C-alpha positions in Angstrom: 147.7 73.7 87.0 149.7 70.9 85.4 152.9 73.0 85.6 152.5 73.0 89.4 151.1 69.5 89.8 154.1 67.8 88.2 156.9 70.2 89.2 159.9 68.4 90.6 160.0 70.7 93.7 156.5 69.6 94.8 157.3 66.0 94.3 160.5 66.3 96.4 158.6 68.2 99.1 155.9 65.5 99.2 158.6 62.8 99.6 160.3 64.7 102.4 157.1 65.4 104.3 155.8 61.8 104.1 159.1 60.0 104.4 158.0 57.8 101.4 160.3 56.3 98.8 158.0 57.3 95.9 154.9 59.4 95.2 152.2 58.5 92.8 149.9 61.2 91.4 146.5 59.7 92.1 143.9 62.5 91.6 144.1 65.1 88.9 141.7 67.8 90.1 140.7 69.7 93.2 137.6 71.3 94.5 137.5 74.7 96.3 134.9 77.4 97.0 135.3 81.0 97.7 134.1 82.1 101.2 130.5 83.0 101.2 129.7 81.1 98.0 126.0 80.3 97.9 126.4 77.3 95.6 126.4 73.8 97.3 129.6 71.8 97.3 129.3 68.8 94.8 
């Protein structure tokens, strides 16, 4: 996941989409569930 999180192309895309001058990586994990998963979301 780190290879994608810190890839230059994603940083450049984030800058272009937000119009910001800089991007800071704030959170280092994501949560997702598969459709129909019976486990509650934390």
